[in-house]
N, C-alpha and C positions, 0 to 999 in steps of 0.2 A: 737308170739307177738300179743296181742289183740289190736284192734284199731290202727293198724300199720301205717295207713295213716292219722290219726287224723280227720277222717270224722265225728266222733261223739264227737267233741270237745276234752276234756281231759279225757274222760271215760277210766278207767283201768290204768291211769297214776297218779303218785303222785309226790310231790316235797317238798323240804324244802329250804327256802331262808333266808340267814343271812343278815339282814339290808343293811347297807352301800351302799345305792343308787341302789340296785338291785331290779328287778321287776320279780314277779312270772311268770312262763311260760304262754303263751297265744297262742291261735290258730288264725292265720291271713291267710285267703285264703287257708285253708287246710294245713297249715304248722305250726309247733311248733316254736314259737319265744321266745328266752330266752335273756333277757337283763341282762348282768352280769357286775361285776366290780372286780377290783383287790383287793383281801384281803390283809390286812396289813402283815399277816404272810406268804403270798405267797402260801397258800394252796388252792387246788381246791374244798375242801369239803364244803366250805361256800355257794355253789350253787349246789343243788342236784336235779336231775330230773330222775325218775325211774319208773320201773314196776316190780312187784314181784308176786310170787305165780304161775308162770308157771312151767311146769313139764318136763324139759329136762332129757333125760336118762343119767345115769352114764356111763362113760368110752366109750362114743360114740363121734366120731368127728362131730362137728357142725361148721357152718359158720354164723357169724354175718355180716350183710350188711346193710348200710344206706346211705342216701344222706344228705350232710350238707354243709353249707357255712356261711359266716359272712360279716359284713360291713367293716371289716378291714382285709387285707391280713395278713396271718401268725398268726391268732388268735389261741392260744394254748387251747386244750381240753383234757379231760380224760374220758374214758369209762371203766367200769369194771363189772364183775360178782362177787358180794360179798355176804357173808352169814350174818345172823342176829348178833346183838351185843352179844347175849348169846354165840355165837361161835367165838367171837373175830373179827367180821367183816372180816373174812378171805376170800381171793380170792379162790373160791372152784374149779377152773379149772386151766389147764396149756396150754401154747401156745408157739410156736417157732417163732411167727411173729416178724419182725423187729418193733421196737417201743414198744415191750412188756416190762412190768415192772417185772424184776426178774423172768421171766419164768412163772409167774402166769397169771390169767385171768384179766389183766389190761393193757390198752394200752394208751400211750400218742401220740397225733397226732395234726397237725395244719390244720386249714381250711382257705380257701381263699374266695375272693368275687365271685368266679365262683362255682356254684353248682357242687359238686364232689361226686362220689361214694367212700365209704370207706368199706374195706373188712378185717375182722379179723377171725382167726381160733382158735378153742378152744375144749378141751376135758375136761368134768366135772368129774375129777378123784379124787377130794378131798372132796366130799360131805360126811356128816355124817348123822346119823339117823334123827336128827331134823333140818337139813338144810332147810332154806326157800330161794328158789332161787330168785335172784334179779339182774336185769340189771340196771346199773346206770351211768349217766353222771355227772361229777363234773367239774365245769367250771369257778370258781372264780379266774382266772389267769390274766385277763386283762379287760379293759373297752371296751366292744364290744356288738354287737347284733348278736346272733348265731341262725341260722335257721336249723331245723332238719325235715326230712321227710322220709317216706318209709322204716321203720325199719323191717328188716327180720332176724329171727333166725330159722335155719333149719338144719336138719341132712345133712351131706355131701352127703349121698346116695340119698337124695331127693332134692338136690340143683338144681334149674332150671339153664339151660344154658342161660345166658343173651346175648342179641344182642351186638355184637362188632362193627358192621358197617352196614350201609344201603346205597345202591346205587340205582340210578334211570337210566332208559333209557335216552338217551341224549336229551329228549324233542322232539321238532319238530315243525311243522306248521299245522295250520288249514286254509284252503283256500276256504271252502264252507260255505255259510250262515247257521249259526246254527250248523256247523259241530262239530265233536267230535274227540278226540284223547285219546286212552287208555294209561295211564301211567303204568309202570311196576316197582315195587320196589323189589329189591333183598336183603334179610336179611342174614347177615353172623354172626356167622357160620351157616351153613345149618341146623345144629341140634339145633338151638336156641329153647328154650321151647315154646316161644310165637313168632309167625312169623308175627303177624299183624302190620300194620302201620296206623296212622291217617293222612288223607290227608287234605291239605288246599291250597288255591290259593290266590295270591295277585297281583294286586288289584282286589277286588271281583266284581267290576262293569264291568270288561272286560270279565270274564269267570267264570263259576262255576265248581265245581268238586264234584263227587259223593263219597260215602264211599268206592267204589271199585277203585277209581282213574281215572274215566272217566271225561275228561275235555270237557266242552261244551261251545262253543264260544257265546259271547253276542255282542261284538263290536270289532272294530279293535284295536290292541295294542299288548303289550308283557306282559305276566304274568309269575310269578315265582311259580312253583308248589313245595310244600314241603311235604315230607313224614317223620313222626316221629314214631319211634318204640314205641309200647304201653306196653312194658314189664317193663317200669320204667327206662330203661337205657337212654332214651331221645336221642338216636342216630338219626341223621337227615341227609337227603339228599335233594338237590334241583336241579331243572332243569327249563329252560325257554321254553315257548311255544309262538311262534309268530303267531298272528291271523290277517288275512287279508280278504278282500272282504265280510265283514259283512254288510256294508252299501252300498246301491246302489250309483253309481257314477252319479252325476248330468249330466255331459256332455255326458256320454255314455249310461245311462239307462233311463233318463227322457227327454233328449234334443230333441226338434222337428226339430232341424237343422241337416241335413245330412252333412257329411264331414265337421264338424264344425271347425276342426283344419287344413284343407287344406292338409291333409296327402296324399290324393289320387288325387293330382293335383287339377283341378277345377271341379271334378265330382260333380254333383247335383247343380252346380252354373251356372247362365246364366246372361243375361243382354244385354245391347246395348251401343255402344260407337260411338259417332258422329265423324266420321273421318274428318269432316269439321272444327273441333276445333284443332288448331295446338298443337302438342306435346302429344296428347292423345294416349294411348296404351291400348289394352284390358287387363283385369286382368290376372295375372299369379301367380302360386304358387312357391315360392322360400323358401326352407328350412322350409316348413310347415307354411308359412305366405303368405297371399294374398297381392300382390303388385299391386297398381293401379296408373298409371301415368296419371295425369289429367291436363287439360288446362282450361284457363278462357274463357268461351263463350262470344261472343261479345254482346249478349242480356242480360248477367248477370243472366241467368237461370241455375239451377243446373242439370236439367234433361238431359243435353247433355252427361252425363257420368252416366250410370246405371249399378249397380252390384246387382244381386238379386238371390233369391231362391224361387221356386214355383213348385208345390203347397205345402202348409203346411197343418197341420191337427189339428189346435187349436180348442178348444171347445168354443161355444158361452157363453157369460155372466159369464165367470170365469176369475179372475185376473191372468195375466201372467207377467213374468219379462223377458225383453230382456237385455242381458249382453254381452259385448264384449270388447276386448282390441284393441286399435288403437293408431297410432302415424304417424308422417309425417316428411318430410325433412325441414319443416319450421314451426315455432311456429305460432299458430293462424290460421291454415288452416281450412276454413269452410267446413262443410259436413252436409248433411241431411240424415236421415234414416226414412223410413215409412213402414207401412203396408197398401198396397193398393190392390184393387181387380185387378187381371189379366184377368178378364172376357172380352170377345170381344163384349159383349152385352152392348150397350150404354144406358145411362139413358133414352134417348128418346124412346128407344125400351123396356123399363122396366128392364134394367140391371143396373149394377153399375160399369162399366168400370172406372178405375182410382180412384174409391171412397176409401177414408180412412175409413176402416170398423171397427175401434176401437176408444175408447175414453181413455183419460188420464188426470191426474191432474198435471203431471210434468211441471215445469216452462219452459222447453225447447220447449214445444209445444205452438204455438202461438194461437191456436183456440180450444184447448182441444181435437182435433182429433189426430189420430195415426200417427203423423209426428213430428219429433224432429229435430231442428237445433242446432248444437254444433260445437265446435272448437277443433282440435287436435294439439298437440305440438310435439316437437322432442322426448320428453320423453314418453315411452309407458305408457298408462293410461287406467284404466278400466272405462267403461261407463255403466250406468244402467238406464233403462227406464221401465216404468210400463204401462200396457195396459189391457183393458177389451174389448173383441171383441163382442160388443153389437149392431153392425149395419150390421151384415151379413144378406144377403138375399139369396134366392135359387140360384141366378146366381153367387154369390161370389166365386172367385177362389183366395185362400189366397196366399199372396206374401209378403216377406220382401225385401226391396230394399234400397240400398245406392245410393245417387245422389251427385255428387261432382265436377261439372264443374264450380267452382267458383273461382279457383286460379290455378296458375302454380305450381304444387307440385307433390310429390310422396307420396301417402297415403298407410299405411300398416294396415291390418286388420287380427285379429287372435282370436281364441277361442270364437266363436259365440254360445251363449246359449239362447234358448227360452224355458221356462219351466213354468209349472203351479206353482203358488205361494205355494200351499200346498206341492208340491214335493220339494220345496226349503227349507221348514222348517227343522230346526235342532232339533231332538227330545231330550228329557232329557234321559240320561243314568242312572243318580243317583241324588237324592237330599238328603241333610243332614240338619237337624235342629240344631240350636244352642242348647246348653245343657240344655235348659229349664230354671229353675231358681226358685225364690221364690217370693211370694207376702206376704208382712208383714203388710201392712196397710189396713184398712177397705175400701173395694171398690177399692183397688189398682190394678195396671195393669203391665203386662210385655209384651214386643213386641217379638214375635217369628220371627226368621229370617231363611230363607232357602237358602242354597248354592246349585247351580245347577252344574252338570257335564254333558256335557261341559259347561263352563261359558257362551258361546254364544248360549245356547239353545234359540230357537226362541220364543216359548210361555212359559213364566215363571209365568203364572197364576197358582194359587193353590186353591184347595178346602180344607177348614179347618174344623176339627171336634174335639170334646173334650169328654172324658169319664172319670168317670161317670158324668151324667148330674146333675145339681143342685149345684155343688161345685164352678164352674166358668163358665163364658161365653167366647166365642171367636168370634171375628169379621171377616168380609170377608177379612181383611188385616192382620189377625194373631195376633190381640191384645187380650191377655187373661186378663180378669178382675175377681177379686175375688168376690164370693158371700157368701160362708161359708167355714169354715176351713176343710181342707182335702188335698188329693193329686189327681191330674188329669193327664191323658195322653193326650197329644196333638198330633194329626195326620194331616199331610199335604199330599195331593195326587195331582199329576200333572194333568192338564186338556188338555194336548196335545195328549192324546191317549196312551201315554207310560205307564200310570198308575203306575209310580214310586211313592213310599211313604216313609215317614220317621216319626218317633215318638220321643217325648221328654216328660219328666216329669216336672210338675210344682207343687211345694208345696205351699199351700195357708194357711196362718195363720193370726191372728189378725183381723178376720172378726167378725162383730157384729151379733149375732144370733137374728134377728128380732122376729121370732116366739116365742123364749124362753123368751126374755126380753120385747118386745113391747106388747105381748099378755098377759103377766103375770098380776097378780093383783097389782103389784108394779107400773105399768104405770098409772098415774093419768089422762092421756088424753083419752077421749072416742072417738071411731071411728077414731083412730089414722092413719089408712091407707085409710080412705075415701071409704071404701068398701060399706058402706050403705049411699051412696050419701053424703049429707052435714049434716046428722043427728048429733046433739050435737054441731054444729058449728053455729056461728052467725057473726054479724058485722054490718058495715054501709058503704055504698058507695055513695060518693057525685056525683050525676049525672050531676052536673054543670061542672065537669071536663070532657072534651071531651075524648071519647074513652073508658071510664071505664065501666066494666061489672061486675056484682056480681060474686063471686066465684062459680065455678061449679066443680063437680067431673067427670073426664074423665079417664076411665080405671084405677080407683083406685088412681088417682092423682088429687090434688086440683089445678085448673087452675084459675089464677087471672089476668084479663086484666086491667091494670092500665094506668093512664094518668098522665101527669105532671101538678100539680096545679100551678096556676098563682102566688100564694104567696110563692111558694117553700116549703110548709109544707107537711109532709108525712101523716098527720091524715085524709086527704080527702079520703083515702081508708083504711078501717079497716076490718080485718079478725080475729075472736076471738072465744074462748071457755070459758064459765063461767057458773056456779061456778066450781072451783077446790077445792081439799080437802087436800092441802099440810099442813104439820105440821110447827109450828113456830120453828125458831132457829135450824133447821136441814139442813144440806147441801144437795142440789138437783142438778141434771144435766138435762139440756134441750138439746135434740139432735134431729136433723131433717135433711132431705135431701132436697136440693132446687137447682133450675136452672132457667134460663130465656132465652128469645129469643135473648138477646144481652149481650155480655160480659160486666161486670162492672155495672150491674143494682143495684142501691142502695135500701136497705130495712132496716127496723128497726123492732125489736121484743121487747116486754116488758111484765113484770108482773105489772099490774096496778089495783087498786081497782075498781071493777064494782059498787061500792056503789053510790047511788044517793044523799047521804048526803054530803054536802060540808064541807070543813074545817071550814068555818065560823059558821056552826051549829054543830061542834064537830065531823064531819065525816072525811073521807079520799078519797072523790071522786077524781079519776084520779091519786092518789098517787102511786108512785113506792114503793111497800111494801117489797122489798127485797134489799140486797146488794150483790156486786160481786167484785172480783179483776180482772176480765177479761179485756184485753186491749181494747176490742170493746165497753166497757162502758165508756162514757165520764166523768161521775161524781161518779162512784162507786155504782150507784143505778141500779135497775133491769131493765135496758133498754140497748140494744145493737144495734149499727149501723154496718152493714156489706154489702158486695157486692156479688152478685151471677153472675155466668158465664153461658155460653152455656152448659158446661159439668156439669152433675149432681154431686153435692158435698155435703159432710156431714159437718154440722155445729154443734159445741158443745159449750154450755155456762153453767156457774156454778153460783149458787145463794143460798143464805140463806135468808129465809123469817123472818127477825128479826124486821120488822117495822109494823107488823099487829096489828090492834086495833079491838075492838068489832064490829065496823061497816064495816070492810074490807070484 
């Protein structure tokens, strides 16, 4: 069978379709699709799809194999090998298959919504000298859409052994960063002609898989590995792979606090408890939680109970986050935590003993130094404070310390974290852009939107780009704006160092081609783009109106600084071009782009006669010499009042110059 997989459309295939709402075969995604209907006489020959002219050998056993399905379960179909009309359209082979029609080379079968392989057997033992071999489907038995793919006709002695089953090893785990796991597929039967499989993994952001089945971890999670036989049988096997330890743990890998969870009793922790305050007991570790029994000091100071760790190894002038979980036996229990120097050298001797060696903008700090006052409740709560150690000197010995002698209570502390803010950042694992879209209006725009995985990625800033250049522009926030007709690819790339990227296509239509139209001989406006300064333009500016400045060209744009006239009239600022050469009684379009420094700025534009001859003397000085039906014209004459905004906008007005006279 030529073009057996329909890769070259319908090359080598023919069809005949008898009306009654049927549609000729078409190729959709490499599959032949036949839209059939039920013939009134119940016969299948009203829809024929065939290939002829192949040269099967006489009296040799052949196998016909193909894959088919439909949109309706139980759709009846018919396939045959039949001769030309001159030979009576006879079935020129015999078969013993079930579903065979009268022992000849014709088979009735039914297809379902599930793609299924069909196999029939035939010996071409009824051919005559002028037989023209033809394989044909006849399907006008019901209203359905039938799909056909992978048609095979081969001698039994050359028939490939198809895969009957694929199995995978039972998956497994990857526990090292960037680690790999080799998947192994077993194809049955062992003598299958094509042993290969195609590998895939889902979701793709958690791991990749090579063409040989090697899984490589990206991040923590579980992936499903799938192997599909490539012999056309589509036999499939799946297995799960569990991936861990791909991202470093904040508490164990980045944390500057030792024994942060108090799992090894009070190792690495110290402090001082004033035994003179009743009820106070030194901190102890109970079930991995630090328990501090505190009392209220008579002088109201908190330093009579100190729980601390020193030395630490934070870097200077880098933002850090202190995070911990705490609760107490009474709501509203007051506590303070600070970073203070444990140096024994006093300030008087050039040291910084007890100095708060960091700064913060947290509201819990009274003076912006690295000490925070807060209250804990019965319910365990996470507390988070921010600090930059920008006041360290050579004598500084870093220490974090809790001070709590402000009430009679038992305070609990757990999961203490001190980490560089950069290490706390959650990187992007994947970004996906919305599906692009279309721009159909001149200068129109579409907002691109990126979805981050995970959703709580810390830095969600993106760098946007667009290709090819010239068709559209893109802003720093992902707004695509049309320039000329075409299709562009938008790309977004993460800026957090992960370099994840995603692309989408935007189709741009409806754009006005300035170079083709504006620069053509049809444009009656000279220096329309102000590229040659203000050449061909004129006007008049009333300097008696404060703030007005004559028009100037800046970067190819006309800039007009206007002021509000005391009489409320607009004619105190005029910008014009004259003479023009428009024809009388012909429809014209005036189109321009305009914007202003303030939304809603009122402007008027008109076509008026530049003649110096007044109407009293037979002229038409100042006369609006055209008419329009535009809504922006108050009286149907060639003057339009409109408003411009901060955003550049196209304005379009229509006019017929039907009031010109010899003096115009």
